C-alpha positions, 0 to 999 in steps of 0.5 A, spaced: 041 043 624 038 047 618 032 051 618 025 052 615 026 055 608 022 053 602 023 047 598 028 045 593 028 039 587 036 039 588 041 038 593 044 044 595 051 045 594 055 045 600 059 051 600 067 049 602 070 051 608 076 051 606 075 056 600 078 051 595 075 053 588 071 057 590 070 061 583 068 054 581 064 053 586 059 059 585 060 057 577 056 050 579 051 054 582 050 059 577 048 053 572 042 051 577 040 058 577 040 066 579 037 064 586 038 057 588 039 053 596 046 052 598 048 049 605 053 054 610 057 051 616 052 046 619 048 044 614 045 051 614 040 052 608 040 059 606 039 062 598 045 064 593 044 070 588 049 070 583 045 075 578 047 082 578 040 085 576 037 081 582 042 082 587 040 090 585 034 089 586 034 085 592 040 090 595 036 097 595 029 092 597 026 094 604 023 088 605 030 084 605 034 086 612 041 085 615 039 084 622 038 077 624 036 080 631 030 082 628 028 077 622 031 071 622 028 067 626 032 061 627 038 066 630 032 069 634 029 062 637 037 060 638 036 054 633 043 057 630 047 056 636 052 061 638 058 057 637 056 057 629 062 058 624 059 065 622 056 067 628 060 074 628 057 075 622 051 076 624 051 078 631 055 084 631 051 091 632 053 096 627 051 099 621 053 092 617 047 089 620 043 094 621 036 095 619 032 102 618 032 107 622 038 104 626 042 104 620 041 110 618 043 112 626 050 108 626 052 110 618 051 118 619 057 117 625 062 114 621 060 116 614 064 124 616 070 122 616 070 119 610 068 124 605 071 126 599 074 131 602 077 128 608 080 122 604 083 127 599 087 129 605 089 122 606 093 121 600 099 125 602 100 120 608 098 114 603 104 116 599 108 116 605 107 110 607 108 107 600 115 109 600 117 107 607 114 100 604 118 100 597 124 103 601 125 097 606 123 092 599 130 096 597 134 093 602 132 086 601 137 082 597 137 082 589 134 076 586 130 074 593 124 071 592 119 076 596 112 074 599 109 081 597 103 081 600 105 080 607 112 085 606 106 091 601 098 089 600 098 087 607 102 093 611 099 099 607 092 099 609 093 096 616 098 102 617 092 107 614 087 104 618 090 104 624 093 112 622 086 114 621 083 110 628 088 112 633 090 105 635 097 104 638 103 101 634 104 095 640 096 093 639 096 093 631 099 086 630 095 082 635 088 086 632 091 085 624 091 077 627 084 076 630 080 080 625 084 077 620 081 069 622 075 072 623 075 071 614 078 064 614 071 060 614 076 053 616 077 056 622 074 050 628 069 052 633 074 052 639 079 056 636 074 061 633 070 062 640 076 063 643 079 068 637 073 072 638 073 072 645 081 075 645 079 081 638 073 084 643 078 083 649 083 087 644 078 092 642 076 093 649 082 095 652 083 100 646 077 103 648 079 104 655 085 107 653 083 112 648 077 113 654 083 115 658 088 118 653 084 121 648 087 123 641 086 127 635 083 120 632 076 117 630 076 113 636 077 118 640 070 121 637 066 115 637 068 114 645 065 121 646 059 119 642 059 113 646 060 118 652 055 122 652 049 118 653 044 121 649 040 117 646 042 118 640 050 116 640 052 108 640 051 103 645 058 099 649 057 093 644 055 098 637 062 102 639 067 095 639 062 092 633 063 099 628 071 099 630 071 092 628 067 094 622 072 100 620 078 096 621 077 089 617 073 093 612 078 098 612 084 094 610 081 087 607 078 089 601 084 093 600 090 088 602 086 083 597 084 088 591 093 090 591 094 081 591 090 080 585 091 087 581 099 085 582 097 078 581 094 079 574 098 085 571 104 079 572 100 073 569 099 079 563 104 083 561 099 085 556 095 088 560 101 092 564 103 094 557 096 097 557 098 101 562 105 102 562 104 105 555 098 110 557 092 106 553 089 104 560 089 107 567 091 105 573 084 106 576 083 101 570 086 097 574 083 097 580 076 097 577 077 091 573 080 088 579 074 089 583 070 086 578 074 080 576 077 078 583 071 081 587 075 081 594 071 077 597 066 070 594 060 071 599 058 077 604 052 073 609 047 074 611 041 077 609 033 075 611 027 076 608 023 081 612 016 077 608 015 072 603 017 075 596 019 073 590 026 074 587 027 072 580 021 067 580 023 064 586 020 065 592 023 066 598 019 065 605 019 070 611 025 069 615 029 066 610 036 068 610 040 070 603 047 070 601 050 075 596 055 073 591 059 078 590 064 075 586 058 072 582 056 078 580 062 081 578 063 075 573 055 075 571 056 073 563 049 076 563 053 084 565 060 082 562 059 077 556 062 069 555 069 071 558 067 075 564 072 070 568 078 074 564 082 080 566 081 086 561 082 093 564 080 095 557 072 092 559 067 097 558 063 093 564 069 094 568 065 098 573 059 094 572 061 090 580 058 090 587 064 089 590 063 095 596 056 094 596 049 097 593 044 101 596 044 104 603 050 098 605 055 101 600 062 102 603 063 109 606 070 107 606 070 106 597 074 112 596 079 110 601 081 103 598 081 106 590 085 111 593 090 107 595 090 102 590 092 107 585 097 110 589 100 104 591 100 101 585 103 106 581 109 107 586 110 099 586 111 098 579 114 105 578 119 103 583 120 096 580 119 096 573 121 089 572 117 085 577 116 078 576 112 073 579 117 068 583 113 062 580 110 063 574 104 059 571 103 057 578 097 056 581 097 060 589 093 057 593 087 063 596 086 064 603 081 058 606 075 061 606 069 062 602 068 069 605 074 074 603 078 072 597 085 073 597 092 069 596 095 065 602 102 068 599 104 072 593 111 070 591 115 075 587 122 078 585 123 085 585 128 085 579 
């Protein structure tokens, strides 16, 4: 199964759904050029763009859409089956896939919760959650191996976003598990379909609970907008998918950011010493981690609204385009030949698109940055002897070419 697209003279690279070596895969794609045809699961062809300059152009070009319902002929016609492994990424009806005025409308409904002022009021709560999690780590046996991803990097942002939304404690675990599976491109079709059904069931139950018992939270406000039914609010599908977007984007990026920041610092003691000596700041660590280890490898999908040219390559109307976020972060044209190296003093450390670019820039970026700075400063302050439990060992990544995180982060606290 494949879609109509511009002819290519080379056999496309098939993205590895198991995520065995995404950075290596992106490097091989770059060797063929900044705009290269690749094959997604099911043999569906798309254009992969790895150049930072071209991606910024593409992400601000009105001739490029994220709305498959309007601009991907193969999806509209049913040529792409509903059980395609990446179907959820293109079928959701939220601001992440909206185009034009629909995007403006949906973004405006959520953006108010993530203003700089509102984010600053969340800092004391983030500090409290961080302290409680570290207190819990203190109770573990000295010298024990600890999975810091599971015990710290995951629960911190999950609790923050769940508190913000007003998600009851008893629903958080299952919701986190079902959303987490949507990021794994190795999940089989049957399991993926079952997971999506369960996910929407949990989201619908969450909305019903908040409609029956309103609270002082974001879900209650969004439900109220939905129930106004004045034509400017949310449809039921938009409500569920907006919640899905806020929850998933609200923790996945931050989890991977904390995971990689800790791993990179412990693997590069000289870099950690720069922070401890005051020659660099925790904000520098955050930006370099976002650049070097983008929280996602690829972001599916965008579509050419009309025939266009990107980097000298003709993209036909309706062709899907894959944004290589990790490719941009390690673009040697921007970051030099050592772009794969972790250097918190790098002058271009802030030159990345991990949080998107243009109208689709992530509204939660300030919150993610704040959480990471608070968490990293507190973690390394509490555990000055923190070290990797298996130094020198390559830690397996999650089985995905979308999300970029380790399956576990084993450390010793003391």
